[in-house]
C-alpha positions as protocol buffer text, in pm:
chain_id: "A"
residue {
  index: 1
  type: UNK
  ca { x: 388 y: 2833 z: 2506 }
}
residue {
  index: 2
  type: UNK
  ca { x: 424 y: 2651 z: 2178 }
}
residue {
  index: 3
  type: UNK
  ca { x: 286 y: 2319 z: 2305 }
}
residue {
  index: 4
  type: UNK
  ca { x: -82 y: 2254 z: 2237 }
}
residue {
  index: 5
  type: UNK
  ca { x: -311 y: 2299 z: 2537 }
}
residue {
  index: 6
  type: UNK
  ca { x: -384 y: 1927 z: 2574 }
}
residue {
  index: 7
  type: UNK
  ca { x: -41 y: 1775 z: 2502 }
}
residue {
  index: 8
  type: UNK
  ca { x: 221 y: 1636 z: 2740 }
}
residue {
  index: 9
  type: UNK
  ca { x: 582 y: 1608 z: 2626 }
}
residue {
  index: 10
  type: UNK
  ca { x: 906 y: 1471 z: 2769 }
}
residue {
  index: 11
  type: UNK
  ca { x: 950 y: 1797 z: 2964 }
}
residue {
  index: 12
  type: UNK
  ca { x: 589 y: 1897 z: 3032 }
}
residue {
  index: 13
  type: UNK
  ca { x: 311 y: 1699 z: 3201 }
}
residue {
  index: 14
  type: UNK
  ca { x: -56 y: 1781 z: 3217 }
}
residue {
  index: 15
  type: UNK
  ca { x: -254 y: 1545 z: 3439 }
}
residue {
  index: 16
  type: UNK
  ca { x: -582 y: 1735 z: 3398 }
}
residue {
  index: 17
  type: UNK
  ca { x: -553 y: 1935 z: 3073 }
}
residue {
  index: 18
  type: UNK
  ca { x: -787 y: 2229 z: 3036 }
}
residue {
  index: 19
  type: UNK
  ca { x: -820 y: 2337 z: 2673 }
}
residue {
  index: 20
  type: UNK
  ca { x: -863 y: 2713 z: 2640 }
}
residue {
  index: 21
  type: UNK
  ca { x: -816 y: 2787 z: 3011 }
}
residue {
  index: 22
  type: UNK
  ca { x: -786 y: 3154 z: 3092 }
}
residue {
  index: 23
  type: UNK
  ca { x: -518 y: 3083 z: 3352 }
}
residue {
  index: 24
  type: UNK
  ca { x: -209 y: 2863 z: 3344 }
}
residue {
  index: 25
  type: UNK
  ca { x: -20 y: 2750 z: 3653 }
}
residue {
  index: 26
  type: UNK
  ca { x: 341 y: 2642 z: 3586 }
}
residue {
  index: 27
  type: UNK
  ca { x: 485 y: 2414 z: 3857 }
}
residue {
  index: 28
  type: UNK
  ca { x: 854 y: 2336 z: 3898 }
}
residue {
  index: 29
  type: UNK
  ca { x: 945 y: 2040 z: 4121 }
}
residue {
  index: 30
  type: UNK
  ca { x: 1129 y: 2103 z: 4446 }
}
residue {
  index: 31
  type: UNK
  ca { x: 1475 y: 1956 z: 4505 }
}
residue {
  index: 32
  type: UNK
  ca { x: 1442 y: 1579 z: 4496 }
}
residue {
  index: 33
  type: UNK
  ca { x: 1080 y: 1607 z: 4382 }
}
residue {
  index: 34
  type: UNK
  ca { x: 899 y: 1519 z: 4064 }
}
residue {
  index: 35
  type: UNK
  ca { x: 609 y: 1642 z: 3854 }
}
residue {
  index: 36
  type: UNK
  ca { x: 381 y: 1378 z: 4008 }
}
residue {
  index: 37
  type: UNK
  ca { x: 399 y: 1571 z: 4339 }
}
residue {
  index: 38
  type: UNK
  ca { x: 172 y: 1832 z: 4176 }
}
residue {
  index: 39
  type: UNK
  ca { x: -96 y: 1587 z: 4058 }
}
residue {
  index: 40
  type: UNK
  ca { x: -334 y: 1688 z: 4346 }
}
residue {
  index: 41
  type: UNK
  ca { x: -266 y: 2055 z: 4271 }
}
residue {
  index: 42
  type: UNK
  ca { x: -360 y: 1996 z: 3909 }
}
residue {
  index: 43
  type: UNK
  ca { x: -686 y: 1828 z: 4015 }
}
residue {
  index: 44
  type: UNK
  ca { x: -768 y: 2108 z: 4259 }
}
residue {
  index: 45
  type: UNK
  ca { x: -732 y: 2389 z: 4005 }
}
residue {
  index: 46
  type: UNK
  ca { x: -900 y: 2208 z: 3715 }
}
residue {
  index: 47
  type: UNK
  ca { x: -1113 y: 2322 z: 3528 }
}
residue {
  index: 48
  type: UNK
  ca { x: -1044 y: 2685 z: 3620 }
}
residue {
  index: 49
  type: UNK
  ca { x: -673 y: 2674 z: 3538 }
}
residue {
  index: 50
  type: UNK
  ca { x: -440 y: 2459 z: 3331 }
}
residue {
  index: 51
  type: UNK
  ca { x: -161 y: 2319 z: 3550 }
}
residue {
  index: 52
  type: UNK
  ca { x: 159 y: 2268 z: 3350 }
}
residue {
  index: 53
  type: UNK
  ca { x: 408 y: 2052 z: 3538 }
}
residue {
  index: 54
  type: UNK
  ca { x: 776 y: 2069 z: 3445 }
}
residue {
  index: 55
  type: UNK
  ca { x: 958 y: 1735 z: 3435 }
}
residue {
  index: 56
  type: UNK
  ca { x: 1319 y: 1722 z: 3550 }
}
residue {
  index: 57
  type: UNK
  ca { x: 1570 y: 1489 z: 3392 }
}
residue {
  index: 58
  type: UNK
  ca { x: 1617 y: 1164 z: 3579 }
}
residue {
  index: 59
  type: UNK
  ca { x: 1903 y: 1168 z: 3825 }
}
residue {
  index: 60
  type: UNK
  ca { x: 2033 y: 838 z: 3693 }
}
residue {
  index: 61
  type: UNK
  ca { x: 2065 y: 990 z: 3344 }
}
residue {
  index: 62
  type: UNK
  ca { x: 2259 y: 1281 z: 3494 }
}
residue {
  index: 63
  type: UNK
  ca { x: 2491 y: 1043 z: 3678 }
}
residue {
  index: 64
  type: UNK
  ca { x: 2562 y: 843 z: 3362 }
}
residue {
  index: 65
  type: UNK
  ca { x: 2640 y: 1159 z: 3172 }
}
residue {
  index: 66
  type: UNK
  ca { x: 2876 y: 1295 z: 3441 }
}
residue {
  index: 67
  type: UNK
  ca { x: 3070 y: 968 z: 3471 }
}
residue {
  index: 68
  type: UNK
  ca { x: 3208 y: 987 z: 3116 }
}
């Protein structure tokens, strides 16, 4: 991954960053879900693993784009 271990971006969230973790858990939201669903998972696995949460584009942005 090219993102620094302690950085969140528009597409990646880290609620409990673990710098230099030996393990990384990548979580994709379920249909209709969001990255915040995995906040408790991130807390549970910290500090043993770095939970990287993928952020989906907002549905309203997708609707605006498709209505053009």
